[in-house]
C-alpha positions, -999 to +999 in steps of 0.1 A: +371+271+502+346+244+498+357+208+494+353+192+459+322+172+454+331+134+454+312+123+423+298+090+436+262+085+420+247+088+456+265+119+466+257+134+432+221+126+436+221+140+471+239+173+460+215+179+432+185+171+454+161+160+426+167+193+407+182+177+377+148+176+359+139+208+340+112+228+358+079+232+341+085+266+331+116+256+313+099+227+296+073+250+281+100+273+269+127+250+256+117+216+241+153+210+233+162+213+269+138+185+280+157+161+257+189+167+275+174+165+310+178+133+331+141+126+332+135+126+295+151+093+288+137+060+302+162+034+313+178+018+284+176+048+262+203+068+246+207+106+243+207+130+214+226+155+232+261+140+232+279+124+204+309+098+204+344+110+205+359+113+169+396+127+165+398+135+203+366+156+204+331+150+211+300+172+201+277+182+230+246+203+231+244+230+259+223+260+268+199+273+293+160+274+297+157+308+283+174+299+250+151+292+221+175+263+211+207+248+223+242+254+211+267+225+200+303+227+211+332+202+215+347+188+247+383+173+247+389+138+261+394+154+297+359+167+294+369+202+290+352+225+264+376+228+236+354+246+211+328+269+225+292+260+220+281+283+189+264+259+164+228+250+156+239+214+147+272+196+146+288+165+132+318+146+145+353+156+131+365+136+102+398+139+087+407+173+106+374+192+098+338+190+113+306+199+095+287+225+116+256+247+111+245+282+121+210+288+113+201+268+082+235+268+065+264+245+071+300+250+069+333+234+083+356+243+113+388+231+122+400+217+155+405+252+169+370+261+160+381+284+131+360+285+101+378+265+072+348+269+051+322+295+062+285+282+064+268+284+029+255+250+022+221+236+030+237+203+038+271+191+043+290+157+051+324+145+063+358+149+044+376+117+032+412+112+036+419+126+002+406+159+011+371+160-006+335+161+007+299+161-006+276+190+000+244+203-013+242+235-031+214+248-053+195+215-047+223+194-061+250+172-047+284+189-051+319+175-045+343+202-030+379+204-017+390+217+017+389+253+005+352+249-005+361+249-042+336+230-063+352+201-081+321+184-096+283+190-097+260+160-099+226+159-117+195+169-100+179+141-080+210+123-068+213+116-032+243+108-010+251+103+028+287+113+019+322+097+028+317+077+061+348+076+083+375+052+068+359+048+035+373+054+001+339+055-016+306+071-009+272+056-019+251+076-042+215+070-054+207+078-089+171+084-100+157+064-130+134+084-153+099+071-154+089+050-185+057+053-205+042+025-227+014+023-251+001-012-244-020-013-277+012-008-297+037-023-274+060+008-279+076+032-253+070+067-256+101+091-253+096+115-224+113+150-223+146+150-203+141+156-167+106+143-163+104+127-129+067+117-124+035+113-142-003+114-132-035+102-146-045+119-179-067+150-176-087+165-206-067+144-232-033+154-219-008+137-194+004+156-165+041+155-161+065+168-133+098+182-145+125+182-118+138+215-108+150+206-073+163+175-057+129+162-048+104+182-068+095+204-096+067+222-116+041+201-135+031+207-172+010+186-197+023+162-223+005+154-256+000+119-268+034+120-285+053+128-253+060+164-261+050+195-240+016+206-248+018+232-221+052+237-205+058+235-167+070+271-165+038+282-180+015+265-154+038+268-124+019+241-105+033+223-077+008+195-081-005+176-113-028+201-131-063+194-142-076+203-175-112+209-187-109+224-223-092+258-220-096+259-182-069+244-161-066+239-123-031+245-109-017+247-074+004+275-064+014+288-030-005+261-014-039+269-030-055+259-061-067+283-087-081+284-123-060+296-152-060+296-189-037+278-213-012+306-209-011+303-170-030+335-166-055+335-136-090+333-147-104+345-115-092+357-080-108+328-062-084+304-046-093+270-031-083+246-005-093+216-026-103+214-062-110+183-084-124+177-119-151+150-114-164+152-151-162+175-181-176+208-170-179+199-133-155+208-104-157+198-069-143+228-049-137+235-012-128+272-006-111+266+028-104+238+052-135+244+074-159+257+047-186+239+028-179+224-006-191+236-039-200+219-072-190+243-101-198+242-138-174+248-167-179+285-164-170+282-126-206+289-116-221+273-084-244+244-094-247+232-058-238+242-024-232+212-002-248+213+033-228+183+045-194+189+060-183+154+047-191+157+010-166+138-013-168+120-045-171+080-048-165+060-079-176+025-088-177+007-121-174+040-140-201+058-121-192+086-099-215+100-072-215+126-045-241+124-015-254+156+002-278+159+030-308+165+005-293+157-029-277+130-048-253+141-075-248+114-102-224+112-130-228+082-154-199+066-171-202+088-201-200+119-180-236+129-180-245+148-148-278+143-130-288+162-096-316+144-078-334+159-048-333+131-023-324+131+013-306+102+030-296+093-004-274+063-014-260+048-046-255+012-053-238+001-086-248-035-096-238-051-129-231-016-144-264-001-133-269+026-108-295+020-081-304+053-064-324+053-032-334+082-008-362+102+004-377+129-017-384+164-005-415+168+018-435+188-007-428+167-038-419+133-050-391+133-077-403+113-106-386+107-139-401+130-167-389+148-197-380+135-231-388+098-231-369+068-242-384+040-265-397+020-235-414+050-218-386+055-190-383+091-181-351+112-187-350+139-160-364+143-125-393+166-122-423+166-095-450+141-103-479+166-094-466+189-120-467+162-147-494+137-137-511+139-169-479+130-188-474+100-166-509+089-171-507+092-208-475+073-211-486+045-187-518+042-206-502+039-239-477+014-225-505-006-209-527-009-241-496-023-259-487-048-230-523-060-229-522-068-266-491-089-263-505-111-235-522-142-249-548-162-230-532-195-219-546-228-231-566-249-208-548-263-178-519-240-182-509-215-154-518-180-156-496-155-174-476-128-156-495-095-150-475-065-161-490-042-133-474-009-140-489-008-175-518-032-171-545-008-182-552+029-189-575+031-157-548+013-135-521+037-148-543+067-143-550+056-106-513+049-102-504+083-114-530+100-092-518+081-062-484+092-068-494+129-071-516+126-039-488+110-021-463+137-031-486+163-019-489+146+014-451+142+018-451+105+016-419+086+008-412+067-024-409+030-015-406+041+023-375+060+016-361+032-007-356+028-043-359+061-064-346+050-098-324+025-115-301+040-142-288+019-171-249+022-180-257+047-205-273+069-179-310+063-191-336+057-163-352+024-163-382+033-143-411+054-154-431+075-129-460+051-125-435+022-117-418+043-091-451+051-075-461+013-075-429+003-059-440+019-027-462-011-023-433-036-023-402-046-004-375-044-031-346-071-030-323-069-059-314-103-074-278-114-065-260-130-094-246-165-088-209-172-095-195-157-126-206-178-156-183-207-166-169-214-199-163-177-206-200-171-216-216-141-202-242-146-176-278-143-187-294-110-176-315-115-143-345-095-134-335-065-115-354-072-082-378-094-064-408-076-052-425-088-021-458-070-014-463-053+020-499-065+017-495-103+018-530-107+001-512-092-030-492-110-057-455-114-055-436-097-083-404-091-102-388-060-117-378-070-151-344-060-169-364-032-187-378-018-155-414-033-156-433-045-126-445-081-134-466-102-109-485-132-110-512-145-086-499-180-088-464-171-074-458-178-039-420-178-033-389-168-053-354-167-040-334-135-048-301-148-034-274-169-056-297-166-085-295-180-121-319-182-150-344-196-153-356-187-119-374-215-098-407-204-086-430-221-059-467-216-067-494-211-042-508-246-047-474-261-039-460-268-073-426-256-087-418-240-122-392-216-135-396-183-152-373-162-174-362-126-167-394-111-180-416-134-158-429-158-185-429-195-177-398-212-190-407-244-172-445-248-163-451-255-126-456-293-129-427-302-106-429-306-068-394-290-064-368-273-087-334-265-073-317-235-086-300-240-119-264-246-118-250-241-155-277-255-178-292-281-156-311-283-123-324-310-100-362-314-100-387-336-084-420-349-097-451-352-078-453-384-057-416-389-056-389-385-030-356-366-031-338-398-040-360-399-071-348-365-082-343-360-121-320-336-140-337-311-162-326-286-186-337-249-188-369-262-207-378-287-181-368-317-202-352-346-184-315-350-194-304-386-204-276-393-179-266-427-165-278-434-130-242-438-118-234-403-128-264-387-114-258-406-081-223-392-078-230-358-093-212-331-073-212-300-096-229-289-128-209-266-151-226-257-185-233-290-200-206-308-178-212-328-146-184-333-120-191-366-105-176-394-083-179-430-088-163-459-066-136-480-083-128-516-080-114-509-045-144-488-034-124-456-036-144-427-048-129-415-080-138-382-099-147-378-136-164-354-158-194-363-179-207-344-209-245-343-210-246-329-244-224-358-260-235-385-236-200-396-229-174-390-202-150-361-208-128-376-181-132-411-169-138-414-131-101-422-122-089-392-103-087-383-066-102-349-069-115-324-094-122-287-086-147-266-103-141-253-137-128-218-140-137-205-174-126-234-195-102-250-171-102-273-140-077-285-115-073-323-113-056-345-088-039-377-102-019-399-080-012-371-054-001-345-080-022-317-095-026-305-131-051-287-153-075-299-180-097-281-205-134-289-212-126-316-235-106-335-208-071-327-223-043-318-201-032-281-204-008-287-175+006-321-166-002-334-130+031-324-116+022-300-087+021-309-049-011-290-042-040-273-060-029-241-042+001-241-062-020-234-093-038-200-092-060-192-120-060-154-130-085-154-158-083-152-196-065-185-198-036-174-176-024-197-147+002-188-121+024-218-113+055-222-090+086-213-110+112-228-085+116-241-049+112-217-022+143-202-007+152-184+024+161-147+029+178-130+057+153-124+085+136-158+081+114-148+051+111-169+020+112-160-016+090-178-041+094-177-079+065-179-102+058-184-139+026-173-158+014-201-182-010-193-211-031-224-209-042-221-244-007-225-258+012-241-229+038-211-231+055-200-198+068-166-189+101-158-176+105-165-138+085-140-118+097-127-083+061-123-071+025-126-082+015-103-110-010-075-105-041-073-125-049-041-145-081-025-155-086-043-188-074-078-179-037-072-185-012-081-158+020-066-147+046-089-131+080-083-115+106-106-130+132-125-109+159-104-125+143-073-114+127-064-146+090-058-152+069-075-177+033-068-190+010-097-200-021-092-222-053-112-225-041-129-256-011-144-240+014-118-253+042-104-232+068-077-234+092-062-210+085-028-197+117-020-177+148-038-164+144-025-127+120-032-101+090-006-101+081+013-070+049+025-087+030+011-118-002+025-132-025+020-160-042+049-178-065+033-204-039+020-230-010+037-213+013+019-188+033+040-165+064+026-146+082+046-120+112+028-108+131+027-075+163+048-075+194+028-080+224+029-059+261+030-068+293+044-054+317+072-063+353+077-054+371+107-040+372+124-073+336+121-079+338+093-105+313+065-105+334+036-093+305+012-087+277+016-114+242+025-101+228-010-104+218-018-070+186-015-049+209-011-016+242-018-001+236-037+032+261-031+045+283-007+025+320-015+021+332-031+053+367-020+061+395-031+060+382-060+039+366-036+014+336-059+007+299-049+004+266-068+003+248-055-027+211-062-038+206-065-075+168-064-075+164-101-071+193-113-049+221-102-026+257-108-034+291-098-023+310-073-043+346-057-038+354-020-043+359-025-079+322-038-084+333-074-090+313-102-075+330-123-048+324-160-043+292-160-066+285-196-060+283-192-023+254-167-028+243-142-001+268-137+025+283-111+050+318-098+055+331-098+091+351-065+096+386-068+109+384-106+108+392-113+070+363-137+072+329-141+056+297-157+070+270-174+050+237-188+063+230-225+053+192-231+057+196-267+048+215-275+079+204-245+101+238-232+105+260-203+100+292-210+080+324-190+085+349-189+056+379-172+047+380-147+019+385-175-007+354-194+005+373-220+024+351-231+055+366-222+088+337-233+112+300-239+115+279-224+143+246-241+150+215-219+142+208-199+111+218-163+115+236-171+147+266-149+139+258-113+143+279-101+113+275-063+121+293-069+156+325-080+142+353-057+155+388-061+167+391-097+154+360-112+171+323-113+163+292-119+185+277-153+181+245-168+196+247-201+214+226-232+207+209-235+241+178-220+230+180-191+253+196-165+230+225-159+250+256-147+232+296-148+234+326-142+211+340-161+183+374-153+167+386-156+132+398-193+138+364-203+147+373-206+184+345-196+208+367-175+232+339-161+252+311-187+260+274-177+252+267-163+288+252-129+281+218-118+273+231-087+254+266-083+240+280-054+220+311-053+196+345-053+211+359-016+210+390-006+228+392-041+242+359-037+260+323-048+250+290-037+267+274-067+282+242-076+302+236-107+322+199-107+335+204-136+358+234-124+376+231-086+375+196-078+363+191-051+339+223-033+346+251-031+318+288-033+323+319-039+302+336-072+296+370-081+281+380-111+262+384-131+293+345-130+295+349-112+329+336-078+338+364-051+335+339-024+345+311-037+368+275-036+357+260-005+371+246+014+341+210+015+329+223+023+295+256+022+278+273+028+244+303+013+228+337+026+236+353+049+209+388+064+214+389+052+249+356+069+260+321+056+264+288+073+269+268+057+298+237+065+319+238+059+358+212+069+383+197+092+357+227+110+347+247+109+315+286+105+316+315+100+296+337+073+311+373+060+305+383+024+299+387+019+337+352+031+344+361+065+358+338+094+350+354+121+328+325+142+322+289+142+338+261+161+324+235+176+349+209+204+351+219+233+373+201+266+374+180+252+344+213+250+324+231+221+309+261+218+331+293+196+327+312+183+358+347+169+359+358+137+376+356+152+410+322+173+405+336+206+397+319+227+369+339+227+337+310+244+318+296+270+319+329+289+326+310+315+346+296+312+379+258+306+379+234+322+403+209+298+420+208+280+452+220+246+435+250+264+420+263+271+455+269+232+459+295+232+431+328+248+425+342+261+393+371+237+381+404+257+377+410+265+341+377+248+334+376+252+298+400+258+269+374+276+249+359+310+261+323+314+270+306+339+248 
């Protein structure tokens, strides 16, 4: 007989000879086995193959390399297999029964391993002391007794984690139905019962999902009254359906297909991806690796994409798809245009679509077809096929333009030249050049601008203009800051045209799409532009033009700076910059006092923001009205920021407020910083609603109010900044967890009483989807704590029976009857087993321990210095004030019974706590008692808390259960590619039968090595 193996770490390592890791073949066959191998976990990691002891038994995962998955069984406190491994998954015992699964179904076994309730549930949780448990059946939470009899069935969509050990209550999440509001009427729409989600309208209907499982259901379509237009069971779609008249797209069996209003398939084709991009237009992708298609309303192919990366983009109402040799464009009204352009791109500016690209090598795509009033073409056709039409249109337009141009009086600058329509001969030449260039394969504008489309989809450029643009470098004008005072910005020219041939004249592309040049123009800036546009002439003078290229201010100045509002700085010949004058949009000098002009900082409409020294030579700000010739606000203020619409922030004696354009205070100067005042638009200003306050984790909450500057009316307190919707409305989350809608007229109404997890606007429809609310049920399934809370954190701590609950805006302590405890104290945490509470005082940066009546016991320096979740057996872990983060124990009287010496310290369990002291013992963990000394020396790279006198540890790469003296009870190793359990002297307790491999010969089977029989 061989001598038993002495189970010291060194002897064990030598005996196994490095064979504890799973061989490569086993790794390839059994991923689960690698999880249980010694080499899988790094130092400091836990394990997923052994569970803590509960009611004298611990679940462990066993098996061999040839097994597809391991099997769970239960060992007793001596490390012997008490219930043979036979389960796919297992939970700890709870009140005499354990939930285990075989395959995908769960049931319950007793301590002998006999089925108390055979496996029939998709999910199961532990039994409470009164003999009931929560399971899942047919997608619903169900309360059962110990015989498996159903006592109560809960509505679809609830979610629970069951009764936890020692708890009388179980938390339960209850879904809140979505809400739909008509923002135009301010009324809510009543949705059918069971609707769980909505999507964006499609074809005049609103897709809605009807819950038929815990987390999902089929989709149908609602009409504008909230009734089913097409019921979910008709469409049987697992995603939001799309409707185009009588054609609908639904997703069934992981693929999209077309059906009619009865849900009947219109064709056998099925698609990986399908999207309705406009009425009568579908973007379809048959399979993941195939090319996309563009289909019409009859599902016929309009375009086959060559690119592998085709996808729709949307901006400002325009939708477009770019292919290798085509630009597919859809205007805001849904009109579709297919343009033959390579290397295409679309840029949307001020509601207009600028399309660029390279035309086909054998043709230049020009705009032709039915013409608009200004001669712009409606459709793209080859220029060479319609050169005569282009010539005729250009000639007619040229004759009209020539008649409109009057000769200037003597001494005045030359008028602009409308090049594209200057004369019939020039137009004919341009059309001929375009046709010739097309035949030669030349690029329009060197592969640049091909067309500009107005918001209504009409093209602004005719064929001759497109051809002539090839001679220019086209630079769109960039609009300056949005217009102040609520006035819409003046319409700028479309683009600045700089000729490739520098001997030619600079030009502009007018808002109507005409090319206008002037031989006198030398330089115009396209950046940060506003009207009138300053122009420098070839003879060194400066004037300004309107959007059509006409002189708004004749070039009689030496310099004109860009207009800011209604005025600009200008300099006359023979003067210096110090002699600049302020001129209006007609070039007339404005009558403004010299002191105002000297201190002018910003122009805004007819207002000047300026600075002027006071009697103490301090610069003070004021506002001057050029139109009235008087100050709107006398120069007496520390600072004034630019006007936003009709409002400006003003600093007065170190505090900030808001004035209107007449200088009246809309908000008194009562705020610490200009950053406290955030203008949202439409007269709405966001202001601080209360002082900031700390939250757990070191974050801060800040409350806000939304003020209508026109009326001075303030909203209810907001928990965060509101979000802007598409039409200028705002949705804000209230401090009491409700949701409010604010319109552009200053009106407001409440959308919901809970915090939303999703909020969408679909035209006038506002959709709110709320977070689930959490409550608690008792052992009979009755709702003991109403579902009012966002979370319990933690759930009811025992034996005190107190929970920390979040009501949507704040945390508070509640008891097991739902009553608030110590409301004046605010957010606190219960300390389990201590009959104490801890509150965190930000004002003094300390943690305050009180009794259950709120009487202060002690203060510990440092916010969050007490680890509330560590409270156990009458003590809690606290952090010392030395700044090194080290920890010790404090008891219920406030006494620091173990000093802060440890870098890591766990809760006290069975009189012992996991501890690590880096300076003394390095990275190793041991267990200390309440003397602060190590009862079990630090020799483990990972260690768990004790439970029922046993703890799971890792030493030298091996996982062990140890007792409270540190003696090994069961050690888990790999022998013959099999999870093997060794007893305290190194004998095999599992598997029961002798294994056949060289390593197995080093071990003996323990006598009576298991209570359970190996299958």
